[in-house]
C-alpha positions in Angstrom: -19.8 9.3 3.8 -17.7 10.1 6.8 -13.9 10.6 7.3 -12.2 9.4 10.2 -9.1 10.9 11.4 -6.7 9.1 13.7 -3.6 9.8 15.3 -0.5 8.4 17.4 0.4 10.4 20.1 3.5 12.3 20.6 6.5 10.4 20.3 4.8 7.0 18.5 5.3 5.8 15.0 2.0 4.1 13.5 4.8 1.9 11.8 8.5 2.2 11.0 8.9 -1.1 8.8 6.8 -2.4 5.8 5.8 -5.7 8.0 4.5 -3.1 10.7 2.7 -1.0 8.0 1.1 -4.4 6.2 -0.1 -5.3 10.0 -2.2 -1.9 10.5 -3.2 -2.0 6.8 -5.2 -5.4 7.5 -6.3 -4.6 10.7 -7.9 -1.6 9.2 -9.4 -3.0 6.7 -11.0 -6.0 8.9 -13.0 -3.0 10.7 -13.7 -1.6 7.0 -13.1 -4.3 4.3 -14.4 -1.7 1.6 -13.1 2.0 2.1 -14.3 5.0 0.1 -10.6 5.5 0.4 -8.0 4.7 2.7 -4.2 6.3 3.4 -1.7 5.2 6.2 0.8 7.9 7.7 3.6 7.5 10.0 1.6 9.2 12.9 -1.8 8.7 11.7 -4.5 7.8 9.1 -7.5 8.7 6.9 -10.2 6.4 6.3 -13.4 7.4 4.7 -16.6 4.7 4.7 -20.1 5.0 4.5 -20.8 4.5 8.4 -19.6 5.5 11.5 -17.0 3.1 12.2 -14.8 4.9 15.0 -15.8 2.0 18.2 -14.9 -0.4 16.0 -12.0 0.9 14.9 -10.8 2.4 18.5 -11.3 -1.0 19.5 -8.8 -3.0 16.7 -6.5 -0.2 17.3 -6.5 -0.6 21.1 -5.5 -4.3 20.4 -2.8 -3.5 18.2 -1.2 -0.7 20.7 -1.3 -3.7 23.4 0.8 -5.8 21.0 3.2 -3.6 20.0 3.4 -2.0 23.7 4.3 -5.9 24.6 6.8 -6.2 21.9 8.6 -2.8 22.6 8.4 -3.4 26.5 6.8 0.0 26.4 3.3 1.0 28.2 1.0 3.9 27.7 -0.9 4.7 24.4 -0.2 4.6 20.8 -3.2 6.7 19.7 -5.1 9.5 20.8 -8.5 8.9 21.1 -10.3 8.3 18.1 -12.5 11.9 17.5 -15.6 11.8 15.9 -15.7 11.6 12.1 -16.1 14.5 9.5 -19.2 14.2 7.5 -18.8 14.6 3.9 -21.4 17.1 2.5 -22.2 16.0 -1.3 -20.0 14.6 -4.1 -18.2 17.5 -4.7 -16.5 17.3 -1.5 -16.4 13.5 -1.6 -14.0 13.9 -4.5 -12.0 16.5 -2.8 -11.7 14.6 0.6 -10.4 11.7 -1.5 -7.6 13.5 -3.4 -6.7 15.5 0.1 -6.3 12.0 1.3 -4.5 10.1 -1.3 -2.1 13.2 -1.8 -1.2 13.1 2.0 2.3 11.4 1.2 3.3 13.8 -1.3 2.3 17.0 0.6 4.8 15.1 3.9 7.6 14.4 0.9 7.4 10.6 1.8 6.4 9.8 -2.2 6.7 11.6 -4.8 3.6 11.0 -6.5 0.7 9.2 -5.2 1.4 6.2 -7.1 4.8 5.8 -5.0 3.4 5.4 -1.8 2.1 1.6 -0.9 -0.4 2.5 2.1 -3.0 4.4 0.2 -6.1 3.3 -2.0 -4.8 5.7 -5.0 -3.0 2.5 -6.6 -6.0 0.5 -5.9 -8.7 3.7 -7.6 -6.4 3.1 -10.6 -6.4 -0.3 -11.2 -2.9 -1.2 -10.2 -3.2 -3.9 -7.6 -4.2 -7.5 -7.7 -6.5 -7.4 -4.8 -8.1 -3.8 -5.0 -9.3 -2.0 -2.2 -12.1 0.3 -2.5 -14.0 1.3 -6.0 -12.1 1.5 -8.9 -12.4 4.8 -10.8 -11.9 6.0 -14.0 -8.2 5.6 -14.4 -6.5 8.3 -16.5 -9.0 11.1 -15.3 -8.5 10.4 -11.3 -4.7 10.1 -11.4 -4.9 13.6 -13.8 -6.8 14.9 -11.1 -5.0 13.8 -7.8 -1.5 14.3 -9.4 -2.1 17.4 -11.1 -2.4 19.1 -7.4 0.9 21.9 -7.4 2.4 19.6 -4.3 2.8 17.0 -7.4 2.7 18.5 -10.9 0.6 21.0 -12.1 0.3 19.0 -15.1 -0.1 15.7 -13.6 2.0 12.5 -13.7 1.3 9.7 -15.9 0.1 6.5 -15.3 2.5 3.4 -16.1 2.8 1.9 -19.5 5.0 -1.0 -19.2 7.2 -2.8 -22.1 10.5 -3.3 -23.0 13.1 -6.1 -21.0 12.7 -6.9 -17.5 15.2 -8.4 -15.2 14.5 -10.2 -12.3 14.3 -7.8 -9.7 12.2 -5.3 -11.4 10.2 -8.3 -11.8 9.9 -9.2 -8.4 9.6 -5.3 -7.2 6.8 -5.0 -9.4 5.0 -8.4 -7.8 5.6 -7.0 -4.8 3.9 -3.7 -5.4 0.9 -4.8 -6.8 0.5 -7.5 -4.4 1.3 -5.6 -1.4 3.5 -8.6 0.2 7.0 -7.7 1.3 10.0 -9.4 -1.4 11.4 -11.6 1.1 7.3 -13.5 1.7 6.9 -13.4 -1.8 7.2 -17.6 -1.9 5.6 -17.9 1.2 2.3 -15.9 0.3 0.5 -18.2 -1.9 -1.2 -15.6 -4.0 2.0 -13.5 -4.5 3.7 -16.8 -5.1 1.4 -17.6 -8.2 1.6 -14.4 -9.5 5.6 -14.0 -8.9 5.6 -17.7 -10.8 3.5 -16.2 -13.7 5.2 -12.9 -13.9 8.7 -14.4 -14.1 8.0 -17.1 -16.8 6.9 -14.5 -19.2 9.0 -10.9 -18.6 12.3 -12.8 -17.2 12.0 -16.1 -18.2 14.2 -18.8 -15.7 14.2 -22.7 -15.6 12.0 -23.9 -12.7 14.8 -24.7 -10.9 16.7 -21.3 -10.4 12.9 -20.0 -10.2 11.8 -22.2 -7.4 15.5 -21.3 -5.9 15.1 -17.6 -6.1 11.5 -17.9 -4.4 12.9 -20.1 -1.7 10.1 -23.0 -2.5 10.6 -26.2 -4.0 9.6 -27.3 -7.5 6.9 -29.1 -6.1 5.6 -25.8 -4.9 5.9 -24.4 -7.7 4.6 -26.6 -9.5 1.3 -26.8 -8.2 1.1 -22.9 -7.8 -2.6 -22.0 -9.6 -2.0 -19.9 -13.1 -3.1 -16.6 -12.6 -5.1 -14.7 -15.6 -3.0 -12.7 -17.9 -4.0 -9.7 -16.9 -2.3 -9.9 -14.0 1.2 -10.9 -15.6 0.4 -7.7 -17.8 -0.1 -5.6 -14.8 3.1 -6.9 -13.5 4.7 -5.8 -17.0 3.3 -2.4 -16.8 4.6 -1.3 -13.0 7.7 -3.4 -13.3 10.9 -1.1 -13.6 8.9 2.3 -12.9 10.9 4.0 -9.8 7.1 4.3 -8.3 6.8 0.9 -7.7 9.7 -0.4 -5.3 9.3 -4.0 -3.9 8.3 -3.5 0.0 11.8 -4.3 1.3 12.7 -5.1 5.1 14.3 -1.7 5.5 14.1 0.4 8.7 11.7 3.0 6.7 12.8 5.8 9.5 16.4 5.9 7.8 15.3 7.1 4.6 15.8 11.0 4.1 12.0 11.3 3.5 11.3 10.2 6.9 13.9 12.8 9.0 10.8 14.6 10.6 9.7 11.4 11.8 13.2 10.3 13.2 12.5 11.8 16.8 9.1 9.6 17.3 
């Protein structure tokens, strides 16, 4: 196993909105479709994979840098040169490095819990995403191990359990969280639209006319959206209303208090 770490150059951010973050997420996954672990931070990323992908990763991120410079009317590098990956000697070391990777956002105070950061494979590892990235792990034991770090809580934190009444906004936030699709795109993304349709029908019932209007689609589009398994709706129910699973909104992320250290970049 190899641990790749890629950093931006000084005064450049990897992403500043959820749209940009998801763009980087997709680019990295095209290079390494099934990583052992992945975490994007505002100024660097961690990627644990079975083979050396630095050349392909450097090429892909170079394309991102050129596109970002064109969009922003800037020039110059976005990333420092991709360094040699760090080998991971054994399973115990791998476990430690995966934990370290998933805890990056909590150490930087960007998230109060590893489950609260959408650009990490921690949610995937414990079965709280629709399209899983990376290996599934024993949910309770793995989350207890990661969240039991002193940067989170010495006794660890609990996984969401769901249940109880759900508001429309809570259901939509849950759909956005488990699908990694921004709230304003739920009606335009076929997979997220189907999950939203099924989840709203069961958890916050609305007439189809109102449901279609909420998603910004026609009733015909709503009607032909495919059914999703009951387990997917159950997943949305688990995270809806949990403050660690807000929807991905259109805000400028550096405005948040936790991003104070990155605002000058």
